[in-house]
N, C-alpha and C positions, 0 to 999 in steps of 0.2 A: 303524945304529939311532942311535948317539950323534951321529952327524953331523946327522941329521934333527932330533933334540931340540934341539941348539944352534941350528939354523936357525929352528926354530919359536919358540923362547924369544926370539930376536932379534926375530922379527916381532912377538911380543906386546908387546915393550918399547915399541914405537912406536905400535901400534894393533892392532885385533883382527882377525887374519887379512886382512891388506891384500894378498892375492895372493902371498904369499911361498911357499906351498906348491903342489904339484900335486894334481889330482884323486885320483891313486892314493895320494898321501900322506895325504890326508884319510881316505880308505877304510881304509888299512891301518895307520895310525900310531897312536900312543898316545891312546887314548880319553879317559884321564883329563885329559890336557893340554887337549884340546878342551873337555871339559865345564868345566875351570877357567877358561879363557878366556871362554866364554859366561856363566859365573856372574860373572866379573869385570865384563863388560860390562852385565849387569843390575844390579850394584851391591850387591844384598842377596842373597847366594847362598841364604840360608835359604828364600827364595820358591820356589826350584826344587829345591834339594838336600835339603830335608827329606824324611824317609820318612813320608809321610802315611798309609800303609797302604791305598793305593788298589789294592785286589787285582782284577785282571781277572776278570770274571765276576761280581762282586758287583752285586746289584740293590738299589736304593733307590726310594722312592716320592716323586714331587712331586704332593702332593694338590691343590694350586692349579691345576695344569694337567691333572690326570687322566692322568698318564703315568708310566710306570716307566722310570727311568734305569739303564742297565746300563754298568758300568765296561768298557772295552775295552782293547785294547793295540795298538801300532803293528805288532807282528809278525803280528797277526792280520788286518790290512788287506789284502786281496788287491790285488796290483799296487803296494803302497806303495814298495817299493825301486826300482821302475822308472820312476816319474814324475819330471817335471822340477820338482823342488822349487824351484829357483831362480825359476821362473816364479811359483810360489804365493807366494814370499817377496816378489817385486815387488809383487804384488797386495796382500799384507798390509801392506806398508810404507804403501801408499796409504791403507788403513784407519787405520793408526797415526796418521798426519798429523791425522786428524779426532779420533781417541780421546784423543790427548795434549792436545787443547784442551778436552775435555769436563770438567765439575765433578762430574757424577754419571753413573752407568750407566743412567739412566732411558731415554735414547734408544736404548740398545742392545737393551733388552727381553730376552726369553728367560731364560736361566739367568745372564747376565752381571750379578750382583747388586752388585758392588762395583767402582767404578772403579779403586781401589787396586790391584786384582789385574791390571788390564791395562796400567797404566802402565809397570811394570818391563819386561815382555816386549816392549812397544812401543819402549821406549828401547833395549833390547838389539838389536832387529831393524834398527835404523838402521845399525848398524856390523858386522852379520854379513856375512861374505864369502859370495857366492852359492854357492860350492862347499861351504860348510858348512850349507846351507840345511836338509837333512834333519836332520843332527844338532841343529840349533837347535830345530826343531819337536819332536823327540822329547824334548829336555831340557827345554824350557819349558812343555809342554802335556801334558794327559791326555786321551785320546780317550774319549768317552762316546757311547752310543747311546740315543736316546729311543725307546722301544717303545710306540706307541700301537695301538689296535685298528684303526684304518683303514689301507686299503692304501696302500703307498707309491707315488708317483708322480713322475716327472721329465719335465718339459716344457722348452721353450726359447723365447727371445725375441731380437729384434734391433732396431736402430736403423734405420728406413727413411730413405732419401735421396730426396726428392720434388720434382718440379718445382713451382714457385710463383710467384706474382706479387703485388706489393704493392697492385695495383689489380685490380678486377673488370673483366675484358675478355675477349671471346671464350669460350674453354672455361674460364676460370678464374673460376668462379662459387661454388665450395664453400669457404666462409669457415672459418678457424680463429680462434676468438673468445678475447679476454682476459677475465679474471674480471670480471663486473659487480660494481660497489661494493657493491650490496645483497646479495650472496651472502655469507653468514657460515658459519663452522664453529665447533663446539664439541665437544671430546671425540671428534674423527673424524666427527662428524655434520655434513653439509654441507646448506644450504638458505636460505630466507628466514624471517625472524621474523614469524610471524602469531599474534596474541593471546598473546604471550609465550612462544611455542613455535617451535621450528625445524621448518619444513615443507619438503618437497622443492620445488625451483625448477621452472622450465619443463622440459617433457619434451623429449626429442630431436625428436619429431614437431612440437611447437609451435615449436621453433626452426628446424627445416626450412621451416615455413610462414611465417617472417618474424618470430617472436617477438622478435628482437634487432635487427631492421633499423632503421637510423637511429640506433643508440646509439654508433656510432663505436668498436666494440669489436673490429673485424676487425684481427688481426695480418698476415694474409696469405690468398691464395685459392689453392686447389689446382685443377687441371683434371680431377680425377677423384673421384667420389663415394665409391668404394670405398677409394681411398687415404686419403681424408679420414677414413672410418670406421675403418680398421685403424690409423691414427695414434692415434686414441683408445684402441684396444685396447692399443697398445705403450706409449702414455704420453709418448713422446718421440720426436724425429726431427731430421733436418736438412734444410733448405729450400734449394733451389738455384734462384736467380732468373735470367731470360733474360740478364742482363749477366754472368753467371759468378759472382757474388757469393753467398755462402751465410750462413745464420744457423741457430741451433739454437733449438728450443722444447721446453718441458718442462712436465709437469703443474703446474698452479696450484691448481685446485679441480675439483669435480664437482658436479652438480646435486642430489644426494642420492637418486637413484633406484637401486636395485640393478642389477647387470649381468644381462642376459638373453642367452641363447645364440641367435644368428640362425640357426646350423646346426640346432638343435633345432627351430626354428620352421618351417625349410624342411622338415624331416622331417614336422612335424605337417601342413603344407599339402599333402604329397605331391610336393614339388618335387625331393626326393632321398630316399636311403635312408641308414639308419644307417652302412652299410659305405662309402657313397660321400661323406658329408658332410665337407667341408674348406674351408679359406680359399679354395682356387682355385674350388670349386663356387660359393661365395658371390660371388666376383669376376666370374665368367663370367655368372651369372645377372643380376646388378645392371647390368652393362655392356650386356647384350643386351636388358634391359627397364628402361629408366632410371626410368620413373614407378612402376612396380610395385616396382622395386629400392629405391627410397627409402621406399617403404610398408614393405617388408620390414625394412629397416635400422631404420625408426622404432619397430618392436615392441620394440627394446632402448631403453628410456626413458632409460637412463644416458647422460649427456653429459659431456664433459671440456672444461675451460677451460685455456688454455696461457698461458705467459709465455716471452718471448725470454730466452735464456741467452748470455751472452757471456763472453770471457776463458777459455774452456776449450781444452785441448789438442786439436788436430785429429786427432792419432794415437791418441786415446783415445775411449772411449765416452761416453755421456751421463752426467749426475748420477744416482745412485741414491738410495735413501732415506736412506742414511747421510750424503749430502751430498758423496760423492766420485766421481770418474769411474770408470766401470766398465772392467774389463779384458776383452778379447776371450777367450771360453773359460775364463776364471778368475774370473768373478763369477756369483753367483747370487742370485735373490730367494728369500726364506724368509718364514715365518710368524713374526714375532718375538713372538707369544705364547708361543712354545716355543723356538725357536732364538735365537740372539744376533747382532745386526748387528755386523760387524766381525771375527767369529770365522772362523778357518780351519775348513773342512769337507772331510771325505773323501767324495767323490761317486762313488757307483757307479750305473750304469744298465745294464740288460740289453742294450740296443742303443741306437744313434744312427745319424745319416746317415753317420758316419764309423767305425762299429763300436762295440763295448762301451766303456763309459767306466769308467775307474779314475783318478781325477783330484783333486789338491788344489785347491780353489777357496776363495773368500773370500765370506762372506754380506755383501753390500753393498747390497742393494735389497729391497723387498717388492712385493707386488702384491695386488689386490683378489680375485683368483682363487687365490691361493696361500694355502691353508689347511691346516693340520695339521702335526705334528711332523716327518713323513717326506714333505714335499711341497717340491719345489725347481723353479725355473725358471732354466735356464742361459742366460747372455747370450752369443750367438754373435759379435756384432759389428755392423758397419755395412754397409749397402747390399744389393744384390740377392742376391749369394751368401749372405751371412749370413741373408738372409730365406728363401732356399730351403732351407737347413739347418734353420732354426728351425721351418718349416712342416711338416717330416717327423719331428719328434720328440716322441713321447708314449709313454713307456716305464716299466715297472716299475723301481724302483731303490731306493736307500737312502742315508741321510746319517749319517755319524759326525762329531760336533762336537768340535773340539779346544778345551778351556777350561783356563785358568790351574789349576795344581794346587790352589793355595789357595782357589780358587772351588769345585772340586769337594769338597774337604774340608769346606768350610763348609756345602754343600747336603747332605752326608751327615749332618753334625751336627744338622741342624735337621729332619730327615725320619725317618719310620718305615721301617725296612728291611723 
């Protein structure tokens, strides 16, 4: 034991856990030493060492969000000890690169009320050895559970890779459009200014019928109407051109109409049943009935405009709402009215295409269909395999968000227990 302590202190003298110990050392050695090194990395030990009286099981009320917040504990998280915490740490560091550049926590939303609470843990994360990831999260954060009245739900999404052409020719006739200059947004509302008010822009059907033709807004053309439609649903994707080159497109704006489920419309028309409705059923119908298929898709008036994105790592996902690239299987979309962008989250789902989920993920994205405190959309990755997994996931689950301890103490202090 003395030999180990001398070795660890020697490591600490040069940097924070730069690979000098083994996994078994970290699991069994002096926990106080590890806590001390994490505190030193954070700089102000009081931010994580103070006893804030955050007793597990305590419930307090967030009246602004109409939710109850329950203090949780790491020991009570099913599967916590068995997860790959280093993978979660890598994704969290990506979030931190953005958080450290922010001047306020407004963009984070949810319960992340003070950017000063996030800077120390993000600075510490940069130098944490992956083998100490579990201890880092336990030391720097307090898990809390938001308890709303609505049912919890976990779905998933992916980044499609689609065939495309810069010019309209042959089967390549389904355009992806850039944002029209007259389309504006204010307070999250998109549309055109009419009589001093923002009104919805052209509908999907109007655009299908040529409403933007001749405007030179086309970014590229796809060879499949269904691929085009589902790219709108996903919000981003990779395009592969005939010469082998690729580009990425991402959400730029929308026309201002709410999203309407095409699957539900098929059920209403008697084209399928509730038990059979799926993305594949929609695809098969539209491809077998091109004209009627476009009419069906047009019942969803919502329409997305895109922008090309350059300079991204090819081995990572698209940009999420936080402005960082998503990590396969470790990024989720959340409703930032309740949860906090950039925050670690313990995600549980009753099932998934690969079995029950017990996983540390990072909230790095949002989505128009992701509504509620216990609602999450898991990013699977890029391409057909990820798409197949994403299309099969819709299960009950739960989210436990990790917040800096100072944040939780502040929330308790301003609320009524």
